[in-house]
C-alpha positions in Angstrom: 25.1 3.8 -2.1 23.9 7.4 -2.2 20.7 6.4 -4.0 19.6 4.6 -0.9 19.5 7.9 0.8 18.2 10.1 -2.0 15.2 8.1 -3.3 13.4 7.8 0.1 13.8 11.5 0.5 12.3 12.0 -2.9 9.3 9.8 -2.3 8.5 10.8 1.2 9.9 14.3 1.6 10.7 13.5 5.2 12.8 16.5 5.8 11.0 18.9 3.6 9.7 21.6 5.8 9.2 22.6 9.4 6.6 24.6 11.3 6.2 26.6 14.5 5.0 24.7 17.5 1.2 25.1 17.2 -1.8 22.8 16.7 -1.9 19.3 18.0 -3.0 16.2 16.0 -6.3 14.8 17.2 -5.1 11.3 16.2 -2.5 11.5 19.0 -4.9 12.4 21.8 -4.9 8.8 23.0 -1.2 8.9 23.7 -1.3 11.9 26.1 -2.0 9.7 29.1 -1.0 6.4 30.8 0.0 3.8 29.8 1.7 6.1 27.2 4.4 8.7 27.9 5.0 12.2 26.7 7.7 10.7 24.4 5.1 8.5 22.8 2.8 11.5 22.2 5.7 13.4 20.6 6.6 10.5 18.3 3.0 10.2 17.2 2.8 13.9 16.4 6.1 13.8 14.5 5.0 10.8 12.5 1.8 12.6 11.4 3.5 15.9 10.8 6.2 14.2 8.7 3.5 13.1 6.2 1.8 16.4 6.2 5.0 18.3 5.2 5.7 15.6 2.6 3.2 16.8 0.0 4.6 20.2 -0.9 8.1 18.7 -1.6 7.0 15.4 -3.1 4.4 17.3 -5.2 7.1 19.7 -6.4 9.4 16.8 -7.5 6.5 15.0 -9.3 5.2 18.2 -11.0 8.1 20.5 -11.7 7.3 23.9 -13.3 6.7 24.0 -17.1 4.7 20.9 -18.1 6.7 20.8 -21.3 10.3 21.6 -20.3 11.9 24.4 -22.3 8.8 25.1 -24.5 7.1 28.5 -24.6 4.1 27.8 -26.8 1.8 25.1 -28.3 3.1 22.7 -30.9 0.9 23.9 -33.8 -1.8 21.3 -34.3 -2.0 17.8 -35.8 1.2 16.2 -36.9 3.3 17.8 -34.2 4.6 16.1 -31.1 7.4 16.0 -28.6 8.9 13.5 -26.2 11.2 14.4 -23.3 13.3 12.9 -20.6 13.7 15.2 -17.6 14.7 15.2 -14.0 13.2 17.5 -11.4 15.3 18.2 -8.3 15.4 20.2 -5.1 17.6 20.1 -2.0 16.0 18.5 1.1 17.0 17.7 4.7 15.9 14.3 6.0 15.0 14.0 9.6 16.2 11.2 11.9 13.9 8.2 11.7 15.2 7.1 15.1 13.8 10.3 16.7 12.7 9.2 20.3 10.3 11.9 21.2 12.4 13.3 24.0 11.7 16.8 22.7 9.3 18.3 20.1 12.2 18.9 17.7 13.2 16.2 15.2 17.0 16.3 14.5 18.4 16.6 11.0 19.4 13.6 9.0 21.1 13.8 5.5 21.1 17.0 3.5 20.9 15.8 -0.2 20.0 17.0 -3.6 16.9 14.9 -4.5 16.2 14.2 -8.2 13.1 12.5 -9.7 13.0 11.2 -13.3 10.0 11.9 -15.5 9.1 11.1 -19.1 6.7 13.6 -20.7 4.9 13.8 -24.0 2.9 16.5 -25.9 0.8 16.0 -29.0 -0.7 18.8 -31.1 -4.5 18.4 -31.5 -5.6 21.8 -33.0 -3.7 24.6 -34.5 -6.2 27.3 -33.7 -6.3 30.6 -35.6 -2.8 31.9 -35.9 -2.1 30.0 -32.8 -5.0 31.4 -30.8 -6.8 28.7 -29.0 -4.5 26.0 -30.3 -4.6 22.8 -28.2 -2.0 20.2 -27.1 -2.6 17.0 -25.2 -0.1 16.4 -22.4 1.1 13.3 -20.6 3.8 12.2 -18.2 5.1 9.1 -16.5 7.0 9.3 -13.2 9.4 6.4 -12.7 10.1 5.3 -9.1 12.8 2.6 -8.7 12.0 0.5 -5.6 14.3 -2.6 -5.3 17.4 -0.5 -5.1 16.2 1.2 -1.9 16.3 -0.5 1.5 12.9 -0.7 3.4 11.0 0.8 0.4 7.9 -1.1 -0.6 5.1 -0.4 -3.2 1.5 -1.3 -2.9 1.3 -4.8 -4.6 -1.6 -3.5 -6.6 0.2 -0.4 -7.9 1.1 0.1 -11.5 4.6 -1.2 -12.1 7.0 -2.0 -15.0 9.2 -4.7 -13.6 10.7 -3.2 -10.4 9.7 0.3 -11.3 6.6 1.9 -9.8 4.7 4.1 -12.2 3.1 7.4 -11.6 1.0 8.9 -14.4 -0.1 12.4 -15.4 -2.4 13.8 -18.1 -3.6 17.2 -19.1 -3.9 19.8 -21.8 -2.3 23.1 -22.9 -4.1 25.9 -24.7 -2.4 28.7 -26.7 -3.5 32.3 -26.0 -1.0 34.1 -28.2 1.3 32.6 -30.8 3.9 35.3 -30.4 4.7 38.1 -32.9 7.5 40.6 -32.8 7.7 41.9 -29.2 4.5 40.1 -28.2 5.5 36.8 -26.4 3.9 33.4 -26.9 1.5 32.7 -24.0 -0.1 29.4 -23.0 -2.2 28.0 -20.2 -2.2 24.4 -19.0 -3.7 22.0 -16.5 -2.2 18.7 -15.4 -3.4 15.9 -13.1 -0.7 13.6 -11.7 -0.5 10.8 -9.2 2.0 8.5 -7.5 1.0 5.1 -6.1 1.0 4.3 -2.4 4.6 3.7 -1.2 5.8 2.7 2.3 9.2 3.7 3.6 10.5 2.5 7.0 9.8 -0.7 9.0 8.8 -0.6 12.6 8.5 -4.4 12.8 11.9 -5.6 11.8 13.7 -2.5 10.4 14.4 -0.9 13.8 12.8 2.4 12.8 10.7 4.4 15.3 8.0 5.2 12.7 7.1 4.5 9.1 5.0 6.1 6.4 2.6 4.8 3.8 1.5 7.6 1.5 0.0 8.4 -1.9 0.0 11.7 -3.9 -2.5 13.3 -6.2 -1.4 16.6 -7.8 -3.3 19.2 -9.8 -1.1 21.7 -11.6 -2.2 25.0 -13.2 0.4 26.9 -15.3 0.7 30.1 -17.3 3.9 30.4 -19.5 5.1 33.3 -21.6 8.2 33.5 -23.7 10.0 34.0 -27.0 11.3 31.6 -29.7 14.5 33.1 -31.0 16.9 31.8 -33.6 18.5 29.0 -31.6 17.2 29.7 -28.1 13.8 29.5 -26.4 13.3 31.7 -23.3 10.3 31.6 -21.1 8.9 32.4 -17.6 5.9 31.0 -15.8 3.6 31.1 -12.8 1.9 28.1 -11.3 -0.5 26.9 -8.6 -0.6 23.4 -7.3 -3.0 21.3 -5.2 -1.7 18.2 -3.5 -4.0 15.7 -1.8 -3.9 12.1 -0.6 -4.0 9.9 2.5 -1.3 8.6 4.8 -1.1 5.5 7.0 1.4 5.7 9.9 3.0 3.2 12.3 5.2 4.2 15.3 6.8 2.4 18.2 5.9 3.8 21.6 9.0 4.6 23.7 7.2 3.0 26.7 7.8 -0.5 25.4 4.2 -1.0 24.2 3.2 -2.6 20.9 3.6 -0.7 17.7 0.7 1.7 17.0 -1.1 2.2 13.7 -2.9 5.4 12.5 -4.7 5.0 9.1 -6.5 7.4 6.8 -4.7 10.7 7.7 -6.0 13.3 5.2 -3.3 15.2 3.3 -4.2 18.6 1.7 -1.7 21.3 0.6 -1.5 24.0 -2.0 1.5 26.0 -3.2 2.3 28.7 -5.7 5.5 28.9 -7.8 7.4 30.9 -10.4 9.9 29.5 -12.8 12.1 30.4 -15.8 13.0 28.1 -18.7 15.8 28.2 -21.4 16.3 25.7 -24.2 18.9 25.3 -27.0 16.8 24.7 -30.0 18.6 22.3 -32.4 17.0 20.4 -35.3 14.7 17.7 -33.8 16.4 18.0 -30.4 16.1 20.6 -27.6 18.4 20.7 -24.5 16.5 22.5 -21.8 16.8 23.6 -18.2 14.5 25.2 -15.7 15.0 27.1 -12.4 12.2 28.1 -10.1 10.8 28.8 -6.6 8.0 27.1 -4.8 6.7 29.8 -2.4 6.5 28.9 1.3 3.3 28.6 3.3 2.9 28.3 7.1 1.5 25.0 8.4 0.1 24.4 11.9 2.2 21.5 13.1 2.9 20.2 16.6 6.5 19.3 15.6 9.6 21.3 14.6 11.9 19.7 12.0 15.4 21.1 12.7 16.8 23.4 10.0 13.6 23.6 7.9 11.0 26.4 7.7 7.7 25.9 5.8 7.3 29.6 5.3 10.5 29.9 3.3 10.6 29.5 -0.5 12.1 26.4 -2.0 14.5 26.5 -4.9 14.1 23.8 -7.6 15.5 22.9 -11.0 15.0 20.7 -14.0 17.1 19.5 -16.8 16.1 17.4 -19.8 16.3 16.6 -23.5 13.3 16.9 -25.8 12.7 15.3 -29.2 10.0 16.4 -31.6 8.6 17.7 -34.8 
């Protein structure tokens, strides 16, 4: 099934970006000399670089653009709320997990459109003065199906609902302008999101040459401006994201030695973005869509991932339905 290819790509961003041949990973220094081979050293670097390029893509899928899809201003104080079901998506290229280290370039795997479902909520807390300094509380729940995906495991202590791993987000939105005539509504928001530790790949019995165990913590800052028209809401926004976490890696040396483990690799990335939202504003229900760019940023990696460039911008989109009063 196609979901068996798509979901691992979502969670691990294995084919997300590439980088020029540059810095080496200190964790791989041991594998530069006997009894290890150059291929072992290359696989080690590829395993670590794969997790480091994961965060900008996985963070994008977890965070999206506008924290309240299709909305261009605050809700208006107590008694107002909204609930939404949305999916964030971007196209990614997955590398070959059977990469053998014979070169420093990891071949392409599947090229797929990777969606990630998200439930989001907003509750009005304070109406402000004519919308100025109005405040909303924001929340989100990222749903990660696991049993449908071969070789995908979740930390047994992770939050779960049945077979669904649960990532959570929380934050706040503040109104700057309510919008009058040609003056748009303007709001600022901050969100904190996280995804539990998830492992994809199995070097013991799955036949893979390396595997990943990663978690993700994302901090999202957003500024959104727009207009509420008769039946349509239109808005644009700018954002800055910080993605942090740790990775544990296992890989199989090509020189027939036992599998090697590298734990506690620190992951730290930041990205900027721009996006545009549109929503059909019906009574109680809004049908919304978003299109945006996550701007590229060079990374110093030892490995090249074929067909991907970290300095290029990444197109993403979201669709969803909102209910509220």
